[in-house]
N, C-alpha and C positions, 0 to 999 in steps of 0.2 A: 504494499499500499504506500510505501515511502516514493515510489516512483509515480510522480505527479498525482500524489494521493487527493488533491484538491479536486481533481477532474472528476472523481468517482464519489465526491462526498455528498452528504446531505447536510446543508448548513441549517442552524436554528438560531434566530435572533432574538435577543431579549434584553430589557432593562432590568438589573439586579433588583432596583428598589420597588417594582410592581411584581416581582415574581414569587418569592417565598420570605415571609418573615420569621424568623426563629426566636426572636427574643421580645417579641410584643411590643416593640416601640412604634409599630405602624408602617415602617419601612423595611422593604425586603432587603435581605442581606447575603453574604456569601455563604454562611452556614445553611441559611435556609435553601439556597441554590443547591449546596451539596447534598442535601436530604432530598432532593428531587432528581438527582442524576439518573437513579434506576428508571424513573418515568421515562427520560429522555432516551435511555438505551432502549428500552423496550420499543419506543416509538420508532427507533431505527436512525437517530440522530448520529452523525459520526464527526460533526464539527459544531462548536458552539461559538457564537459570535456575541461577545459582550459589547453594549454601548458603554459610553465613557463611564470608568470605573474610579477616575481621579478625584481628588479633593476640588470642591468648586462652589461658588456662591449659590449655584443652581438656578441663575436667570435664564439659562437656554438648555435646561434638562441636562446639565452636565458637560456641554459643549463649551463651557467658559470655564477653563482649567487653570487653578493656581499652583499646581505641583505635580508635574509630570512623572515623579518618581515614586509615588504613594498611592495609597488607595483611600477613598473616600472614608472618614471614620464612620459614617453612618452604615457602611457596607461591612465593616470589618477591618482587619490588619492586613499586612503583606504576608503575615504568616498564615491566615485564613486563606488568602489568595494562592499561596504555594500548596495548601492543602487540596484546594480546589483542583489545580493542576494535577496532583498526583492522583485523587480520586477519579476525575475525569479520564485520565490515562488509564487507569485500572479497567474501566469500562469501554475502552477504544474510542474514545471521545477527545478530540483535539479542542484547543481553546485558542481562538483569536480575539484580539481587543481593538477598539477604535483608536486610531493614531490621528490625535486633532492637533496638528502642528501649523495650520495656516494662520492661527491667532492664539492668543491666550485671554484670560479674563483681565479686565483692566486692574483687578485686586493682585495680580501675580507680581511678586516681588520684582521681577525683571521691570515690568512696567512702571512700578512705582519708583523704582530707581531712575530709569529712563526719563520720566517726566520731571523728576526733582532737579535736573541740571544738565545743561548740554554737555559738560564734562563727565557725565556719568558713563561707566564702562559699558552700560546696557543701552545707551541713547540710541546708538546705530542699530540696535538688534529689531527697531521697529521702523515704520516708514512715516517720515515728517515732511512738512513743507512749512516754510517761513510765511508764505502768503495764501491766501484763499484760492484753492485750486478752481479753476474754470470748469472742472469736470465733477466738481463737488457732489452734484445730484444725480450722477449717472452710475449705472451697474448695480442698483440695489437687488439683493437676493431676496428680501422679503418685502415686495411692494405693498404698500397700505400699512405697515408696521414700522417700516424703515423709511427714513426721508433723506439720508444723505450717506455718502461712503468716507466723507472726510469731515472730521469734527474737530472744533478748536478747543485746546486743553489750556485753562487759564494758568495753571501751575508751570507747564512747559513753555507757555507762550509760543505755541506753534500748533498747526494742525496734524493731526495723526490720521492714518488710512485705516479703515475697517470695512472689509467687503461685506461682513454680516453687521450684528448690532453694534451700537455705539460702545458698549461695554466689553467688545472683543476686538481689541487692536490687532492688526496684522503684524506677523513677524516678518522681519527682513531677510528672506531665505537667500538674498544674493550677499549678505554677509557671511563670510567664512565660518566665523565663530558660531553663528546661529546653524549653519550646516553642520557643524562638527557636534554641536549640542542635540541636534535631532538624531544623529547617527548614534550618540550615547545613550539617548531614550531608547532607542530601538534595541541597542546591545543589552540593556538593563533588563528589559522585558523579556528578550530571547533567551538570556542567561537564566532567568527565573524559570522559564520553561513554556511560554507561549509558542504556538505554532504559527504565527504570522500577525498581519495587521489588517483591517480595513481602513484605508486611507480616506479621510474627510476631506471633500472639496480639492481635489488633486489639481485641476486646472488653475486654481487661485494660488496654491501653493507654488507653482513654477512661474507665475507671472512676475515680470520685472517692472512693478509699478512705481511710476513717477508722477508728480502733480502735473496737471495739463495734458496728460497722454492717455485718454481713455482706451486705445487699442495696445495694451501693454503686450510686448513680446513675451513667449514662453521658452524656458530654459529647458528642453526636455533631457538634456545631458545630466541634470540633478537626478531624474528617475533611474539613469543608468548607474550613477553613484550609488543611490539607495539599493538598488537591487544587488550590486556587487557587494556591498557591505553586508546586506542581509545574508548572502549567500555563503560568505566567508565565516560569519558568526553561527548560522544554522542552515546546513545545506538544503533542507526540505522545507523552509519557512516560506510562506506565501504572503505576497503583497495583493490584496483585494482592493481595487480603488473604485470611487466614485466619480466618474467624469461624463457628465450628461452634455456631450459636445456634438458638432455636426458629424455626420457619418465619414466624410473625407478625412477628418482628423483622428478618427479612432485609433487606426494602425499606429500612429505616431506614439501613443501611449505604451503600446506593446513592444515595438521594436525600432531601431534606427534606421537611418536612410539606406543602409545596406541591407536591411532585411533581417538582421540578427534579433532574435527575440531577447533583449537584454535589458529590457524595462519591467513593466509590471507584469505579473503572471495572470492576473484576471481584472476584468471590467464588468460591472453591472450592465446588464443590457437594457438600458432605458428606451433605446429605440424599439425594441421587441415588446417590452412592458407596454408602451403607449398603443402600439398596434393590436396587442393582446386585448387590451380594453376596448377598444374600437371595434374588434370582430366580435366580442362577446356582445357589444351595444347593438351591432347590426344583425347578429345571428348569422354572419357570413366570414367565411375563413380567408377571403382574399387579402385583408390587410396583413394576416400572418404570413400568407405565401409572399406578398411583397417584401416583407421584413427579411424572410429568409433569402430571397433573391438579391435584395439590394445592399445588404450590409456587407462591407468588405470582408474578404477572406482574412482569417487570423494567421499570423505566422505560426510554424509549428512549436508545440509546447505551451501556446497561450489558451486561456479558457474564458468563455463567458460565465457570468452568474445570473441565473433568472429569477424573476419574482414576480407575484401578483400584488402583495402588499409587503411594505416595509415598515420602518419606523417613521417615515415621513409621509407627507401627504402623497397621493397619486400624481405623479407629475405629468401633464398632458401637453407640455409646451413643445414637443417635438411634433405635434399634429398640427394640421392647419386649424384656422379659427372655425371653419365649418365642421371639420371632424371633431374638434374639441366640444363644440357645442352639441353634436349627436351624443357624446359620451355623457356630457352633463345632464342632458334631458333624460337618459335612461337611467343613470347611476348617482346623479346628484342634482335632482331637479329644484331643489331649494337651496338659496342663497347660502343659508348658514353651514350647508354641506360642503361649501366650496373653500378654497384657500388661495391667497396670493394672485388670484385672477387666471391660475393655470392649473390648479389641483382639485383634488377631491380628498376629505378627510375622513373617510369611512372605512370600515373593515369591509372584507369581501362577502360575507353572509348577508348582511343587511342589502348590500348593493344588488345581490341577485335575488333578492325578495325571500330569503332564507329557503330557497328551493334547493333541497338536497340533491336532486339530480343535476341541477346547474353547477352547483359547488363542487361535487366530485368531478364532472366534465371538466370544468376549468382548472382543477388543480392537476387532473390527469393530463391535461394538455400542456401546462407549464412544465410538469415534471419529466415530460417526454421529449420536449424541445431541446435545442442544443445547450450544452453547458451544464453547470451545477446548480441544482434547485436551492433557493433559500426560503425558509418557512418562517414566518413571524409568529411569537408565541401566541397561543390562544386560537389560531386560525384552524388548528386541529380539531377543536371542538366548535367551532363555529360562533366564537364569541362576536358580539356586537360593540358599538360604539357610544360614547356618551357626547353627544353634542352639544350639551350644556357647559363643556369645559372648553377652555380657550385653546384655538389653534390645533396643533399637533396633538396636544394632550388628548383630544378625543379618542384617540386609538392607543393610549398609553394608561389604560386602567389596569387594576390589579388582576392577576391570573385568577380564574375561578375554578378552585380544586374541588369544592364539595359543599354540601348542604350546611355545613357548619356556619356560625355567624361570621360576617366578612368574607365569606365563600372560602373559608379555610385558609386564606391568604395570611391572616394575622389575628392575633388574641386581643389586639388593643381596642379601645373604644372606637366607634366609627368616626368620631370627629378628629381622631389623631391619625387617621390613615393618609399616607401620602397622596393618594387620590380616591375618590368614591368609588365603591363597588357598584357594578351595574346591578340594578334590581327592578328591572321592568318584567312584564309577563312573558315577553318572547325571548329576550337574550339575558335576563337576569339569571343570577347564580343558581336560583331554585329551579331553573329549567336547564341552564346550559352549564355543566361542570364535569370535571374529570371523573369523579367517583361513579356518577350515575352512569356515564358513557361507558366506563371500563366494565360495568356489570351487564352491558347491552352488547352482544356480539353483532348486532346490526347498526351500530352507532356509528356516527362520522370519524371518532376517534379509532374505533376498531378498523374502519376503512382505511384510514391514513396508514395505520401500523402495517396493514396488509399491502397497501399500494407501495410502500417505501420498501418493504421486504422484496417485492417483486422487482422494483427498480435496481436494488443492489445486486440482483442476478442478472441484470443486463448492463454490463460496464460500458458497452458500446453507446449507450445514451450519452453519458457524460464525456467519455474520451475519444468517441469517434466521430463520424460526420453526420450531419442532419440534412435531410433534403425532401423537399415536396415531391411526392409521386404524382407526376402530371397525367393523370388519367381522367376520363370523362367520369364525373362525380355529381351526384344530385345536388341541389342548392344545400348550402349549410355544411356539407360534408368535406373535412379536410383528411386527406391522405399523405403521411409521411413516414419516412423511415430513418433508421440509425444503422450505421455500419462502421465496423471495426475490425481487427483481426480476430476479436473473440467470436464475431458471428454478425447477424442482421436482425434487427426487429423491424416489425411493421405497425403502424398505428393508425387507426381510424377513431375520428372524433366528429360527432354531428353537433353543431352549434345551433341548429334549428330544432323546431319542435315535431316535425314530420317524420315518420320512420321513412328509412331509404334502403336501397340495395345496390352494393358496389361490384363491379366487376373487375377482379385484379387477377384474372387468370393468367395474364402474361408474365406474372412473377412466379408462378408456381415451377417452372423449369428449374429455377436457381434456388428453390427451396429444399429443404431436407427434412421430411415430416413436419410440416408447418404445424405449429400447435399454439392454441389460445391460452395465454398465462393470466391475463386479467381482463374482466369486462364488466359492465354495469349490470348485467343479467345473464343468465343462461341462453346462450344462443345454439342453434345447430352446429355440428362439427364445421371446422373451416373447409374440408374437403379440399378441392382444387382451386380454393380462393376465388372462384368465378361467380359466385352468388352470396357475398357477406352482407347480411342483413345487420342494420344498426338503428337502433331505436331513438326517438327524439332525445336531445341531450344525452346520448349514449357515447360509448367509448369501447374500443376493443384493442388490446394489446396481443400481437401474434408474432411468436418466435418462429422466424423464416428458417433460420439455421443456426446451429451452434458449432464453431469451429475449435474448441477447447478440450475436445476429448472426453465429453460426458454428456448424458442424456438428461433433458429436462421435461420429458414427456408426461412426467408425474407433477410437473408444477401446477 
C-alpha cells in the first residue's frame, strides 16, 4: 500500500471539535476521536483528514492559526495527538492534517512583532505597503463578508495584505526565512507521524503579491521545493491541495514544464465537482461526460481527489451563470441556502430531498469516478444542515452518534456545546444517528460500508484510468469504466427516474466471466452484457475482468 497508497485510499474528513467529546466540556477532542476509530475502520476509511488542529482564536473555525507547532488545548495535547497517530496506524488508517500557511492569525506572535516596528525581524514575514494600494478592494475570497484585501494597521502605520479576512494577514512566502519556516513546520508534523497534508489555498501561497499589482505572478518552483522536502523527510507522504483554478492551469500544480511530476501529488477535482452537481440537477450525465473529456490528462503518478460535499460551501464558480442558476433552483432555491454568490451551504441528503435512491446513486457515482474519494463526516448516515447557523457552520454541526442526549456527542449541557445538535423531525439525531443505523442492515450506513468494501476490491478505480463508454444509451444513463493492470470495471448509473436498458454487448469479447459486484437492487445476471436493465436512480458495478490471479465470482 506504500506505493502511491493515496490513489487507493478512502479519505474521511472531519473537524475534531464536532466529532466526539470525551471530557464533557462541549467540544470534541482527540481522545474522543480515538474512541471512534473502530467505527471509522469498520466503515472502510483508510485515511483521516483533520481540519485545523492548531491553537487559534477561532474566528475562522481554526484557519486563523497562532501556533503551528502545537495542538489547540481544547482538543488535547501533542501527546494525545501522538497517541491518535499510533492508534489509527494500528487500524490501518493514515492521518493527514491541514497545512494553513497562506496566512496566520493577527494574534500570532510573528504578526504582533511585525506590526510593532519596521525593524522587527518578522516585519518582512508579511506583505506590506506604505501607501493605500489601488487594488485594495479586489480579489476578495468571501464576497459580502469581506470588503478589502489590504487593510491599514495603525500600529504598523502601513497597509498589510490579507487574501482572506482582515484578521488573517498573508505570509510573505517570497521571504526565504518564511519558506524555511514552512519546511520546518512540515518536518515537525512528519516526524511526529502524519502521512501528509491537505494544503489550503495553494494558488494564493505561491502568489508574488505586491501593491497595485492585482495580477500577481505565481512561483510554481516553491511547490517543487516543498515536494522535494516532503519526500526526503517521509518518502510516502502526500501533498493534497486545494486549487480551484482554470483547467489550463491545473497541470502546472502537478508537474514542471518538462512534464516531471515533481510538485503536488493530488488536487481536489473542483471542475468535476461542479459538473457532478449540474448533472444531478439536470438528471443528465452530459456534464460529467464533458468533465471527463475536457480535463487535462495528469502526469504519471498524480491523482485527483473527488468529493460531493466537503467542509466548505459547494463552490459553483466553475459553472456558467446559467448553469449555476440551474443548480441553485434545484438544490438551493432559497437565498439563505446560498453563500458568497457562488455556493450552496447544505449537505447532500437534504439537497436530494432525503431520497435514499438518489443519495446512493450520487455517492456510487462519485466513488467510481477518477481519483480518490473524500467523504465528509456524517454523510454516511445522511445528516442534514442547520441553516440558522452562520455561513459554513451550517454543515459543521456535531456528529450524531445515538439517541442519548446531545446525540451522544457530549455529556455537556446543550448551551455549552460548540454548536447546537440538529433536532428536527427529519434530520434530527432521534431520526438520524449511527446507533440506530448500525442495527439496521438496510440502513444508509450499512450501504456505505458495503460500497466501500467493494471499492477497495477494485483498485483500478483509484489507480487506473477512467473513461466514458461512448455507446447509445437512454437519456439519463452514464456508462463509464476503470482500467488498470489489475483488471477492468464497468459502471452504469441512471441519473433519471425512468427504467432503462443498455446494450454493452461489444464489451463482452474483452470480458472474462463478467460479474456484478454491487447494484441498487437484484437484477438479472449480466449475461453477454447486451441487455443490462437499470432502474431509475439505479447503479450497477460490473467486474469485466480481473488480472491479478484470483476469482471474484463470489463477490
